[in-house]
N, CA, C and O atoms as CSV, one atom per row, in Angstrom:
chain,resi,resn,atom,element,x,y,z
A,1,MET,N,N,24.386,-35.239,-11.603
A,1,MET,CA,C,23.370,-34.912,-10.455
A,1,MET,C,C,23.429,-36.361,-9.602
A,1,MET,O,O,23.665,-37.519,-9.947
A,2,GLN,N,N,23.137,-35.800,-8.471
A,2,GLN,CA,C,23.388,-37.360,-7.267
A,2,GLN,C,C,22.057,-37.530,-7.207
A,2,GLN,O,O,21.168,-36.818,-7.672
A,3,ILE,N,N,21.967,-38.935,-6.348
A,3,ILE,CA,C,20.827,-40.087,-6.198
A,3,ILE,C,C,19.674,-39.110,-5.420
A,3,ILE,O,O,18.529,-39.544,-5.542
A,4,GLY,N,N,19.782,-38.089,-4.783
A,4,GLY,CA,C,19.169,-37.350,-4.046
A,4,GLY,C,C,18.173,-36.465,-5.002
A,4,GLY,O,O,16.951,-36.607,-5.017
A,5,GLU,N,N,18.827,-35.630,-5.711
A,5,GLU,CA,C,18.396,-34.569,-6.936
A,5,GLU,C,C,17.181,-35.706,-7.889
A,5,GLU,O,O,16.037,-35.435,-8.253
A,6,VAL,N,N,17.808,-36.733,-8.037
A,6,VAL,CA,C,17.211,-37.752,-9.323
A,6,VAL,C,C,16.115,-38.340,-8.396
A,6,VAL,O,O,15.058,-38.472,-9.013
A,7,ALA,N,N,16.061,-38.663,-7.335
A,7,ALA,CA,C,14.895,-39.263,-6.251
A,7,ALA,C,C,13.706,-38.054,-6.206
A,7,ALA,O,O,12.522,-38.337,-6.388
A,8,ALA,N,N,14.187,-36.618,-5.929
A,8,ALA,CA,C,13.026,-35.543,-6.066
A,8,ALA,C,C,12.310,-35.235,-7.537
A,8,ALA,O,O,11.117,-35.086,-7.798
A,9,ARG,N,N,13.495,-35.193,-8.412
A,9,ARG,CA,C,12.889,-35.180,-9.961
A,9,ARG,C,C,12.073,-36.379,-10.376
A,9,ARG,O,O,11.319,-36.130,-11.318
A,10,THR,N,N,12.024,-37.662,-9.902
A,10,THR,CA,C,11.639,-38.955,-10.337
A,10,THR,C,C,10.336,-39.283,-9.673
A,10,THR,O,O,9.412,-39.904,-10.199
A,11,GLU,N,N,10.370,-38.691,-8.192
A,11,GLU,CA,C,9.722,-39.052,-7.367
A,11,GLU,C,C,9.629,-40.542,-6.858
A,11,GLU,O,O,8.586,-41.103,-6.520
A,12,LEU,N,N,10.782,-41.040,-6.859
A,12,LEU,CA,C,11.116,-42.523,-6.579
A,12,LEU,C,C,12.129,-42.319,-5.277
A,12,LEU,O,O,12.872,-41.347,-5.144
A,13,SER,N,N,12.010,-43.450,-4.322
A,13,SER,CA,C,12.835,-43.483,-3.153
A,13,SER,C,C,14.188,-43.888,-3.850
A,13,SER,O,O,14.472,-44.377,-4.943
A,14,LEU,N,N,14.965,-43.437,-2.646
A,14,LEU,CA,C,16.544,-43.880,-2.798
A,14,LEU,C,C,16.780,-45.393,-3.065
A,14,LEU,O,O,17.384,-45.985,-3.959
A,15,ARG,N,N,16.128,-45.783,-2.034
A,15,ARG,CA,C,15.889,-47.491,-2.023
A,15,ARG,C,C,15.442,-48.101,-3.539
A,15,ARG,O,O,16.039,-49.020,-4.100
A,16,THR,N,N,14.164,-47.331,-4.125
A,16,THR,CA,C,13.799,-47.815,-5.167
A,16,THR,C,C,14.780,-47.756,-6.472
A,16,THR,O,O,14.916,-48.642,-7.317
A,17,ILE,N,N,15.368,-46.600,-6.426
A,17,ILE,CA,C,16.616,-46.343,-7.507
A,17,ILE,C,C,17.548,-47.177,-7.443
A,17,ILE,O,O,17.870,-47.778,-8.468
A,18,ARG,N,N,18.332,-47.462,-5.992
A,18,ARG,CA,C,19.119,-48.594,-5.851
A,18,ARG,C,C,18.813,-49.935,-6.247
A,18,ARG,O,O,19.619,-50.717,-6.751
A,19,HIS,N,N,17.500,-50.186,-5.971
A,19,HIS,CA,C,16.961,-51.604,-6.591
A,19,HIS,C,C,16.994,-51.530,-8.113
A,19,HIS,O,O,17.451,-52.496,-8.723
A,20,TYR,N,N,16.615,-50.626,-8.676
A,20,TYR,CA,C,16.614,-50.317,-10.213
A,20,TYR,C,C,18.060,-50.634,-10.804
A,20,TYR,O,O,18.292,-51.310,-11.806
A,21,GLU,N,N,18.855,-50.092,-10.091
A,21,GLU,CA,C,20.510,-50.065,-10.408
A,21,GLU,C,C,21.025,-51.487,-10.605
A,21,GLU,O,O,21.490,-52.002,-11.622
A,22,GLU,N,N,20.740,-52.238,-8.811
A,22,GLU,CA,C,20.809,-53.802,-8.915
A,22,GLU,C,C,20.103,-54.556,-9.803
A,22,GLU,O,O,20.887,-55.481,-10.013
A,23,THR,N,N,19.343,-54.718,-10.319
A,23,THR,CA,C,18.687,-55.239,-11.114
A,23,THR,C,C,19.153,-54.556,-12.699
A,23,THR,O,O,18.770,-55.149,-13.708
A,24,GLY,N,N,19.641,-53.818,-12.773
A,24,GLY,CA,C,20.253,-53.331,-14.460
A,24,GLY,C,C,19.712,-52.834,-15.117
A,24,GLY,O,O,19.899,-52.811,-16.333
A,25,LEU,N,N,18.383,-51.958,-14.154
A,25,LEU,CA,C,17.249,-51.408,-15.335
A,25,LEU,C,C,18.114,-49.763,-15.562
A,25,LEU,O,O,17.941,-49.098,-16.583
A,26,VAL,N,N,18.838,-49.406,-14.659
A,26,VAL,CA,C,19.322,-48.046,-14.900
A,26,VAL,C,C,20.590,-48.264,-13.949
A,26,VAL,O,O,20.662,-49.006,-12.969
A,27,VAL,N,N,21.757,-47.266,-14.595
A,27,VAL,CA,C,23.214,-47.703,-14.018
A,27,VAL,C,C,23.565,-46.229,-14.230
A,27,VAL,O,O,23.538,-45.639,-15.310
A,28,PRO,N,N,23.917,-45.696,-12.979
A,28,PRO,CA,C,24.772,-44.295,-13.062
A,28,PRO,C,C,25.557,-44.109,-14.039
A,28,PRO,O,O,26.276,-45.067,-14.321
A,29,SER,N,N,25.663,-43.111,-14.698
A,29,SER,CA,C,26.339,-42.661,-15.701
A,29,SER,C,C,27.799,-42.517,-15.371
A,29,SER,O,O,28.706,-42.694,-16.185
A,30,ALA,N,N,27.973,-42.131,-13.919
A,30,ALA,CA,C,29.554,-41.910,-13.679
A,30,ALA,C,C,29.439,-41.886,-11.993
A,30,ALA,O,O,28.401,-41.789,-11.339
A,31,ARG,N,N,30.816,-42.003,-11.493
A,31,ARG,CA,C,30.851,-41.872,-10.110
A,31,ARG,C,C,31.480,-40.988,-9.518
A,31,ARG,O,O,32.685,-41.209,-9.647
A,32,SER,N,N,31.235,-39.882,-8.792
A,32,SER,CA,C,31.966,-38.963,-8.264
A,32,SER,C,C,33.453,-39.251,-7.358
A,32,SER,O,O,33.487,-40.346,-6.795
A,33,GLN,N,N,34.463,-38.503,-7.212
A,33,GLN,CA,C,35.737,-38.771,-6.714
A,33,GLN,C,C,35.317,-39.722,-5.080
A,33,GLN,O,O,35.868,-40.645,-4.480
A,34,GLY,N,N,34.412,-39.122,-4.908
A,34,GLY,CA,C,33.681,-39.800,-3.239
A,34,GLY,C,C,32.945,-41.014,-3.661
A,34,GLY,O,O,32.389,-41.823,-2.918
A,35,GLY,N,N,33.002,-41.029,-4.715
A,35,GLY,CA,C,32.025,-42.824,-4.624
A,35,GLY,C,C,30.445,-42.639,-4.797
A,35,GLY,O,O,29.693,-43.599,-4.633
A,36,PHE,N,N,29.921,-41.228,-5.170
A,36,PHE,CA,C,28.503,-40.926,-5.129
A,36,PHE,C,C,28.330,-41.104,-6.541
A,36,PHE,O,O,29.034,-40.643,-7.440
A,37,ARG,N,N,27.097,-41.979,-6.648
A,37,ARG,CA,C,26.369,-42.071,-7.867
A,37,ARG,C,C,26.039,-40.769,-8.611
A,37,ARG,O,O,25.297,-39.949,-8.070
A,38,LEU,N,N,26.550,-40.546,-9.814
A,38,LEU,CA,C,25.931,-39.557,-10.448
A,38,LEU,C,C,25.378,-39.959,-11.943
A,38,LEU,O,O,25.905,-40.724,-12.751
A,39,TYR,N,N,24.018,-39.129,-12.081
A,39,TYR,CA,C,23.088,-39.362,-12.890
A,39,TYR,C,C,23.162,-38.179,-14.090
A,39,TYR,O,O,23.493,-37.033,-13.787
A,40,THR,N,N,22.833,-38.543,-15.458
A,40,THR,CA,C,22.404,-37.671,-16.436
A,40,THR,C,C,20.912,-37.674,-16.445
A,40,THR,O,O,20.193,-38.336,-15.697
A,41,GLU,N,N,20.524,-36.825,-17.416
A,41,GLU,CA,C,19.403,-36.554,-17.806
A,41,GLU,C,C,18.924,-37.933,-18.404
A,41,GLU,O,O,17.837,-38.433,-18.113
A,42,ASN,N,N,19.602,-38.354,-19.045
A,42,ASN,CA,C,19.281,-39.651,-19.926
A,42,ASN,C,C,18.741,-40.894,-18.957
A,42,ASN,O,O,17.859,-41.710,-19.222
A,43,ASP,N,N,19.538,-40.781,-17.769
A,43,ASP,CA,C,19.408,-41.638,-16.731
A,43,ASP,C,C,17.925,-41.242,-15.984
A,43,ASP,O,O,17.219,-42.066,-15.402
A,44,VAL,N,N,17.653,-39.964,-16.116
A,44,VAL,CA,C,16.348,-39.560,-15.210
A,44,VAL,C,C,15.195,-39.644,-16.244
A,44,VAL,O,O,14.067,-39.734,-15.759
A,45,ALA,N,N,15.315,-39.628,-17.738
A,45,ALA,CA,C,14.626,-40.546,-18.624
A,45,ALA,C,C,14.036,-41.743,-18.536
A,45,ALA,O,O,12.851,-42.029,-18.709
A,46,ARG,N,N,15.198,-42.612,-18.177
A,46,ARG,CA,C,15.067,-44.005,-17.870
A,46,ARG,C,C,14.258,-44.459,-16.977
A,46,ARG,O,O,13.451,-45.389,-17.001
A,47,LEU,N,N,14.630,-43.512,-15.972
A,47,LEU,CA,C,13.735,-44.135,-14.460
A,47,LEU,C,C,12.418,-43.202,-14.856
A,47,LEU,O,O,11.711,-43.136,-13.850
A,48,MET,N,N,11.963,-42.625,-15.709
A,48,MET,CA,C,10.558,-41.859,-15.653
A,48,MET,C,C,10.045,-43.032,-16.665
A,48,MET,O,O,8.872,-43.346,-16.467
A,49,VAL,N,N,10.648,-43.674,-17.621
A,49,VAL,CA,C,9.891,-44.688,-18.339
A,49,VAL,C,C,9.709,-45.733,-17.406
A,49,VAL,O,O,8.577,-46.217,-17.421
A,50,ILE,N,N,10.561,-46.246,-16.547
A,50,ILE,CA,C,10.256,-47.292,-15.339
A,50,ILE,C,C,9.176,-46.897,-14.521
A,50,ILE,O,O,8.235,-47.688,-14.449
A,51,ARG,N,N,9.106,-45.666,-13.786
A,51,ARG,CA,C,7.906,-45.114,-13.005
A,51,ARG,C,C,6.777,-44.962,-13.739
A,51,ARG,O,O,5.784,-44.623,-13.095
A,52,ARG,N,N,6.628,-45.146,-15.125
A,52,ARG,CA,C,5.565,-44.878,-15.743
A,52,ARG,C,C,4.983,-46.232,-16.149
A,52,ARG,O,O,3.790,-46.411,-16.396
A,53,MET,N,N,5.905,-47.142,-16.193
A,53,MET,CA,C,5.418,-48.708,-16.549
A,53,MET,C,C,4.891,-49.549,-15.186
A,53,MET,O,O,4.082,-50.468,-15.061
A,54,LYS,N,N,5.512,-48.999,-14.470
A,54,LYS,CA,C,5.225,-49.956,-13.020
A,54,LYS,C,C,3.554,-49.939,-12.579
A,54,LYS,O,O,2.917,-50.957,-12.311
A,55,PRO,N,N,3.208,-49.064,-12.574
A,55,PRO,CA,C,1.688,-48.893,-12.132
A,55,PRO,C,C,0.533,-49.891,-13.339
A,55,PRO,O,O,-0.552,-50.465,-13.240
A,56,LEU,N,N,1.511,-49.654,-14.383
A,56,LEU,CA,C,0.775,-50.549,-15.554
A,56,LEU,C,C,0.554,-52.012,-15.769
A,56,LEU,O,O,-0.174,-52.664,-16.517
A,57,GLY,N,N,1.614,-52.355,-14.669
A,57,GLY,CA,C,1.629,-54.028,-14.277
A,57,GLY,C,C,2.862,-54.614,-14.894
A,57,GLY,O,O,3.033,-55.830,-14.808
A,58,PHE,N,N,3.766,-53.830,-15.532
A,58,PHE,CA,C,5.011,-54.571,-16.518
A,58,PHE,C,C,5.775,-54.787,-15.619
A,58,PHE,O,O,5.810,-54.012,-14.663
A,59,THR,N,N,6.605,-55.916,-15.680
A,59,THR,CA,C,7.663,-56.851,-15.149
A,59,THR,C,C,8.738,-56.134,-15.064
A,59,THR,O,O,8.811,-55.157,-15.810
A,60,LEU,N,N,9.920,-56.441,-14.082
A,60,LEU,CA,C,10.994,-55.935,-14.370
A,60,LEU,C,C,11.717,-56.496,-15.710
A,60,LEU,O,O,12.587,-55.835,-16.277
A,61,ASP,N,N,11.312,-57.702,-16.148
A,61,ASP,CA,C,11.856,-58.171,-17.372
A,61,ASP,C,C,11.471,-57.523,-18.380
A,61,ASP,O,O,12.375,-57.190,-19.147
A,62,GLN,N,N,10.077,-57.121,-18.741
A,62,GLN,CA,C,9.482,-56.336,-19.659
A,62,GLN,C,C,9.876,-54.957,-19.609
A,62,GLN,O,O,9.797,-54.420,-20.714
A,63,MET,N,N,10.334,-54.103,-18.550
A,63,MET,CA,C,10.777,-52.928,-18.433
A,63,MET,C,C,12.206,-53.045,-19.164
A,63,MET,O,O,12.586,-52.408,-20.146
A,64,ARG,N,N,12.771,-53.846,-18.562
A,64,ARG,CA,C,14.314,-54.439,-19.325
A,64,ARG,C,C,14.263,-54.246,-20.824
A,64,ARG,O,O,14.912,-53.397,-21.434
A,65,ASP,N,N,13.334,-55.215,-21.412
A,65,ASP,CA,C,13.153,-55.218,-22.662
A,65,ASP,C,C,12.703,-54.131,-23.361
A,65,ASP,O,O,13.137,-54.198,-24.511
A,66,LEU,N,N,12.024,-53.154,-23.182
A,66,LEU,CA,C,11.687,-52.257,-23.573
A,66,LEU,C,C,12.741,-51.299,-23.736
A,66,LEU,O,O,13.035,-50.738,-24.791
A,67,LEU,N,N,13.303,-51.146,-22.596
A,67,LEU,CA,C,14.675,-50.182,-22.798
A,67,LEU,C,C,15.515,-50.438,-23.310
A,67,LEU,O,O,16.304,-49.545,-23.617
A,68,ASP,N,N,15.808,-51.977,-23.713
A,68,ASP,CA,C,16.663,-52.369,-24.858
A,68,ASP,C,C,16.728,-52.216,-25.724
A,68,ASP,O,O,17.747,-52.098,-26.405
A,69,ALA,N,N,14.785,-52.116,-26.259
A,69,ALA,CA,C,14.460,-52.119,-27.737
A,69,ALA,C,C,14.745,-50.396,-27.919
A,69,ALA,O,O,15.310,-50.070,-28.963
A,70,THR,N,N,14.396,-49.372,-27.007
A,70,THR,CA,C,14.500,-48.070,-27.363
A,70,THR,C,C,15.779,-47.718,-27.528
A,70,THR,O,O,16.103,-46.839,-28.327
A,71,ASP,N,N,16.932,-48.601,-26.524
A,71,ASP,CA,C,18.156,-47.848,-26.401
A,71,ASP,C,C,18.792,-48.434,-28.187
A,71,ASP,O,O,19.715,-47.906,-28.807
A,72,ARG,N,N,18.081,-49.445,-28.572
A,72,ARG,CA,C,19.165,-49.632,-29.689
A,72,ARG,C,C,18.584,-49.074,-31.066
A,72,ARG,O,O,19.138,-49.154,-32.163
A,73,LEU,N,N,17.214,-48.426,-30.744
A,73,LEU,CA,C,16.560,-47.528,-31.642
A,73,LEU,C,C,17.027,-46.558,-31.686
A,73,LEU,O,O,17.157,-46.058,-32.804
A,74,ASP,N,N,17.548,-45.750,-30.395
A,74,ASP,CA,C,17.962,-44.756,-30.616
A,74,ASP,C,C,19.454,-44.807,-31.007
A,74,ASP,O,O,19.737,-44.024,-31.913
A,75,ALA,N,N,20.374,-45.480,-30.574
A,75,ALA,CA,C,21.602,-45.452,-31.212
A,75,ALA,C,C,21.446,-45.941,-32.801
A,75,ALA,O,O,22.423,-45.445,-33.362
A,76,GLY,N,N,20.978,-46.387,-33.388
A,76,GLY,CA,C,20.615,-46.581,-34.501
A,76,GLY,C,C,21.721,-47.419,-35.530
A,76,GLY,O,O,21.426,-47.947,-36.602
A,77,GLU,N,N,22.741,-47.390,-35.043
A,77,GLU,CA,C,23.888,-47.807,-35.638
A,77,GLU,C,C,23.834,-49.409,-36.029
A,77,GLU,O,O,23.231,-50.262,-35.377
A,78,GLY,N,N,24.520,-49.610,-37.116
A,78,GLY,CA,C,24.419,-50.831,-37.627
A,78,GLY,C,C,23.259,-51.517,-37.801
A,78,GLY,O,O,23.480,-52.631,-38.276
A,79,LEU,N,N,22.097,-51.289,-37.601
A,79,LEU,CA,C,20.786,-52.061,-37.613
A,79,LEU,C,C,20.409,-52.267,-39.251
A,79,LEU,O,O,20.486,-51.421,-40.141
A,80,THR,N,N,20.059,-53.408,-39.328
A,80,THR,CA,C,19.510,-53.586,-40.354
A,80,THR,C,C,17.796,-53.117,-40.605
A,80,THR,O,O,17.088,-52.897,-39.622
A,81,PRO,N,N,17.293,-53.008,-41.903
A,81,PRO,CA,C,15.895,-52.547,-41.803
A,81,PRO,C,C,14.979,-53.787,-41.163
A,81,PRO,O,O,13.837,-53.592,-40.747
A,82,GLY,N,N,15.525,-54.871,-41.145
A,82,GLY,CA,C,14.451,-55.966,-40.787
A,82,GLY,C,C,14.697,-55.953,-39.124
A,82,GLY,O,O,13.832,-56.192,-38.282
A,83,GLU,N,N,16.073,-55.618,-38.876
A,83,GLU,CA,C,16.026,-55.685,-37.379
A,83,GLU,C,C,15.416,-54.166,-36.764
A,83,GLU,O,O,14.716,-54.055,-35.757
A,84,ARG,N,N,15.799,-53.250,-37.494
A,84,ARG,CA,C,14.998,-51.851,-36.998
A,84,ARG,C,C,13.542,-52.234,-36.796
A,84,ARG,O,O,12.898,-52.023,-35.769
A,85,GLU,N,N,13.175,-52.724,-37.718
A,85,GLU,CA,C,11.589,-52.916,-37.969
A,85,GLU,C,C,10.900,-54.152,-36.574
A,85,GLU,O,O,9.841,-54.039,-35.956
A,86,ALA,N,N,11.685,-54.963,-36.480
A,86,ALA,CA,C,11.448,-55.741,-35.009
A,86,ALA,C,C,11.618,-55.320,-33.973
A,86,ALA,O,O,10.930,-55.772,-33.057
A,87,LEU,N,N,12.661,-54.225,-33.685
A,87,LEU,CA,C,12.488,-53.424,-32.463
A,87,LEU,C,C,11.347,-52.533,-32.671
A,87,LEU,O,O,10.695,-52.306,-31.652
A,88,LEU,N,N,10.917,-51.922,-33.851
A,88,LEU,CA,C,9.671,-51.127,-33.798
A,88,LEU,C,C,8.429,-51.784,-33.136
A,88,LEU,O,O,7.652,-51.342,-32.289
A,89,GLU,N,N,8.483,-52.987,-33.789
A,89,GLU,CA,C,7.412,-53.863,-33.481
A,89,GLU,C,C,7.170,-54.405,-31.717
A,89,GLU,O,O,6.086,-54.539,-31.149
A,90,ARG,N,N,8.340,-54.603,-31.229
A,90,ARG,CA,C,8.405,-54.787,-30.016
A,90,ARG,C,C,8.040,-53.441,-29.130
A,90,ARG,O,O,7.556,-53.523,-28.001
A,91,VAL,N,N,8.292,-52.374,-29.694
A,91,VAL,CA,C,8.000,-50.785,-29.241
A,91,VAL,C,C,6.202,-50.960,-29.199
A,91,VAL,O,O,5.490,-50.794,-28.209
A,92,ARG,N,N,5.813,-51.299,-30.436
A,92,ARG,CA,C,4.274,-50.883,-30.837
A,92,ARG,C,C,3.701,-51.850,-29.654
A,92,ARG,O,O,2.820,-51.410,-28.916
A,93,ALA,N,N,4.276,-53.347,-29.455
A,93,ALA,CA,C,3.575,-54.424,-28.537
A,93,ALA,C,C,3.415,-53.832,-27.064
A,93,ALA,O,O,2.556,-54.127,-26.233
A,94,TYR,N,N,4.538,-52.856,-26.948
A,94,TYR,CA,C,4.218,-52.503,-25.430
A,94,TYR,C,C,3.369,-51.282,-25.475
A,94,TYR,O,O,2.752,-50.976,-24.455
A,95,GLU,N,N,3.274,-50.567,-26.526
A,95,GLU,CA,C,2.206,-50.012,-26.666
A,95,GLU,C,C,0.946,-49.960,-26.650
A,95,GLU,O,O,0.290,-49.062,-26.122
A,96,ARG,N,N,0.507,-50.931,-27.235
A,96,ARG,CA,C,-0.663,-51.835,-27.184
A,96,ARG,C,C,-1.198,-52.485,-25.781
A,96,ARG,O,O,-2.319,-52.327,-25.299
A,97,THR,N,N,-0.124,-53.252,-25.246
A,97,THR,CA,C,-0.374,-53.522,-23.715
A,97,THR,C,C,-0.534,-52.305,-22.676
A,97,THR,O,O,-1.289,-52.396,-21.708
A,98,ALA,N,N,0.111,-51.340,-22.905
A,98,ALA,CA,C,0.019,-50.184,-22.244
A,98,ALA,C,C,-1.354,-49.481,-22.254
A,98,ALA,O,O,-1.965,-48.964,-21.319
A,99,ALA,N,N,-1.720,-49.613,-23.721
A,99,ALA,CA,C,-3.166,-48.752,-23.706
A,99,ALA,C,C,-4.393,-50.007,-23.158
A,99,ALA,O,O,-5.382,-49.559,-22.578
A,100,GLU,N,N,-4.309,-51.273,-23.325
A,100,GLU,CA,C,-4.905,-52.086,-22.809
A,100,GLU,C,C,-5.216,-51.724,-21.216
A,100,GLU,O,O,-6.312,-51.591,-20.672
A,101,GLN,N,N,-4.194,-51.635,-20.784
A,101,GLN,CA,C,-4.059,-51.655,-18.993
A,101,GLN,C,C,-4.705,-50.261,-18.658
A,101,GLN,O,O,-5.396,-50.063,-17.659
A,102,VAL,N,N,-4.348,-49.159,-19.774
A,102,VAL,CA,C,-4.744,-47.768,-19.390
A,102,VAL,C,C,-6.401,-47.798,-19.196
A,102,VAL,O,O,-7.042,-47.137,-18.379
A,103,GLU,N,N,-6.893,-48.711,-20.134
A,103,GLU,CA,C,-8.414,-48.655,-20.508
A,103,GLU,C,C,-9.117,-49.699,-19.141
A,103,GLU,O,O,-10.319,-49.722,-18.879
A,104,LYS,N,N,-8.149,-50.432,-18.466
A,104,LYS,CA,C,-8.582,-51.401,-17.551
A,104,LYS,C,C,-8.704,-50.319,-16.370
A,104,LYS,O,O,-9.721,-50.058,-15.728
A,105,LEU,N,N,-7.392,-49.734,-16.230
A,105,LEU,CA,C,-7.854,-48.691,-14.982
A,105,LEU,C,C,-8.826,-47.694,-15.059
A,105,LEU,O,O,-9.339,-47.207,-14.052
A,106,ARG,N,N,-9.135,-47.332,-16.308
A,106,ARG,CA,C,-10.255,-46.613,-16.624
A,106,ARG,C,C,-11.441,-46.786,-15.857
A,106,ARG,O,O,-12.122,-46.060,-15.133
A,107,VAL,N,N,-11.480,-47.939,-16.227
A,107,VAL,CA,C,-12.884,-48.685,-15.662
A,107,VAL,C,C,-13.037,-48.869,-14.266
A,107,VAL,O,O,-14.028,-48.650,-13.570
A,108,GLN,N,N,-11.541,-49.447,-13.847
A,108,GLN,CA,C,-11.544,-49.429,-12.125
A,108,GLN,C,C,-11.921,-48.298,-11.349
A,108,GLN,O,O,-12.584,-48.284,-10.312
A,109,LEU,N,N,-11.375,-47.270,-12.032
A,109,LEU,CA,C,-11.245,-45.435,-11.797
A,109,LEU,C,C,-12.723,-45.429,-11.592
A,109,LEU,O,O,-13.219,-45.021,-10.541
A,110,GLY,N,N,-13.606,-45.993,-12.844
A,110,GLY,CA,C,-15.086,-45.490,-12.832
A,110,GLY,C,C,-15.990,-46.317,-11.994
A,110,GLY,O,O,-17.199,-46.095,-11.942
A,111,ARG,N,N,-15.357,-47.346,-11.286
A,111,ARG,CA,C,-16.157,-48.159,-10.562
A,111,ARG,C,C,-15.980,-47.708,-9.061
A,111,ARG,O,O,-16.870,-47.652,-8.213
A,112,ALA,N,N,-14.561,-47.377,-8.901
A,112,ALA,CA,C,-14.258,-46.731,-7.485
A,112,ALA,C,C,-14.996,-45.212,-7.086
A,112,ALA,O,O,-15.408,-44.827,-5.992
A,113,GLU,N,N,-14.991,-44.506,-8.437
A,113,GLU,CA,C,-15.877,-43.326,-7.998
A,113,GLU,C,C,-17.236,-43.303,-8.061
A,113,GLU,O,O,-17.813,-42.268,-7.727
A,114,ASP,N,N,-18.112,-44.647,-8.578
A,114,ASP,CA,C,-19.471,-44.785,-8.252
A,114,ASP,C,C,-19.244,-45.293,-6.872
A,114,ASP,O,O,-19.844,-44.616,-6.037
A,115,PHE,N,N,-18.706,-46.068,-6.490
A,115,PHE,CA,C,-18.516,-46.428,-4.812
A,115,PHE,C,C,-18.472,-45.271,-3.826
A,115,PHE,O,O,-19.145,-45.204,-2.798
A,116,ALA,N,N,-17.604,-44.372,-4.258
A,116,ALA,CA,C,-17.306,-43.269,-3.385
A,116,ALA,C,C,-18.860,-42.431,-3.289
A,116,ALA,O,O,-19.536,-42.131,-2.305
A,117,ALA,N,N,-19.054,-42.241,-4.549
A,117,ALA,CA,C,-20.579,-41.582,-4.760
A,117,ALA,C,C,-21.451,-42.142,-4.054
A,117,ALA,O,O,-22.231,-41.363,-3.505
A,118,THR,N,N,-21.627,-43.399,-3.837
A,118,THR,CA,C,-22.845,-44.113,-3.397
A,118,THR,C,C,-22.510,-43.664,-1.661
A,118,THR,O,O,-23.363,-43.284,-0.858
A,119,LEU,N,N,-21.107,-43.829,-1.409
A,119,LEU,CA,C,-21.057,-43.657,0.180
A,119,LEU,C,C,-21.334,-42.258,0.346
A,119,LEU,O,O,-21.616,-42.003,1.517
A,120,ARG,N,N,-21.351,-41.272,-0.411
A,120,ARG,CA,C,-21.559,-39.856,0.312
A,120,ARG,C,C,-23.173,-40.040,-0.248
A,120,ARG,O,O,-23.919,-39.343,0.439
A,121,ALA,N,N,-23.496,-40.374,-0.720
A,121,ALA,CA,C,-25.234,-40.214,-1.035
A,121,ALA,C,C,-25.855,-41.050,0.134
A,121,ALA,O,O,-26.970,-40.715,0.532
A,122,ARG,N,N,-25.198,-42.144,0.733
A,122,ARG,CA,C,-25.538,-42.887,1.768
A,122,ARG,C,C,-25.265,-41.762,3.046
A,122,ARG,O,O,-26.239,-41.597,3.781
A,123,LEU,N,N,-24.336,-41.173,3.290
A,123,LEU,CA,C,-23.937,-40.285,4.685
A,123,LEU,C,C,-24.917,-39.039,4.504
A,123,LEU,O,O,-25.460,-38.587,5.512
A,124,SER,N,N,-25.153,-38.490,3.299
A,124,SER,CA,C,-25.963,-37.348,3.107
A,124,SER,C,C,-27.637,-37.667,3.473
A,124,SER,O,O,-28.392,-36.824,3.957
A,125,GLU,N,N,-28.003,-39.010,3.141
A,125,GLU,CA,C,-29.434,-39.491,3.566
A,125,GLU,C,C,-29.531,-39.461,5.105
A,125,GLU,O,O,-30.642,-39.218,5.577
A,126,GLY,N,N,-28.292,-39.724,6.109
A,126,GLY,CA,C,-28.433,-39.830,7.072
A,126,GLY,C,C,-28.321,-38.600,7.852
A,126,GLY,O,O,-28.845,-38.408,8.950
A,127,GLU,N,N,-27.577,-37.766,7.179
A,127,GLU,CA,C,-27.716,-36.332,8.137
A,127,GLU,C,C,-28.829,-35.561,8.004
A,127,GLU,O,O,-29.647,-35.570,7.084
A,128,PRO,N,N,-28.799,-34.842,9.065
A,128,PRO,CA,C,-30.363,-34.012,9.275
A,128,PRO,C,C,-30.427,-32.820,8.127
A,128,PRO,O,O,-29.357,-32.591,7.565
A,129,ALA,N,N,-31.270,-32.248,7.833
A,129,ALA,CA,C,-31.138,-31.351,6.638
A,129,ALA,C,C,-30.701,-29.910,7.146
A,129,ALA,O,O,-31.211,-29.444,8.164
A,130,ARG,N,N,-29.946,-29.359,6.569
A,130,ARG,CA,C,-29.483,-28.003,6.813
A,130,ARG,C,C,-29.952,-27.086,6.362
A,130,ARG,O,O,-30.142,-26.999,5.149
A,131,PRO,N,N,-30.347,-25.921,7.410
A,131,PRO,CA,C,-31.319,-24.720,6.875
A,131,PRO,C,C,-30.576,-23.855,6.017
A,131,PRO,O,O,-31.121,-22.879,5.502
């Protein structure tokens, strides 16, 4: 699929997808005869991982590291048991960090909801009673 369809499916801008390509996070699987970037379902899945990591505060280097670990695990060929375990531990570390970030976001969301409720209450106090 071309970059426009990928952008629509991932809800990422064309510019963002191109940036991720420039930084090596995702590389189009092919190019059309006309030079257009062509992406596969695996490329889209990769972009979705990146999209989900971004709001949790992961850096581009961390995204690259996690994608490298999962790529190597998915390939599975030639990994010793020790290498496989080391890769799994890297993924586990990212899972723990993601869970911590999600909890922090829940706290922030709770505070934001409390603030919005406070404003609603203040506004309703200033309005005349409705029949």
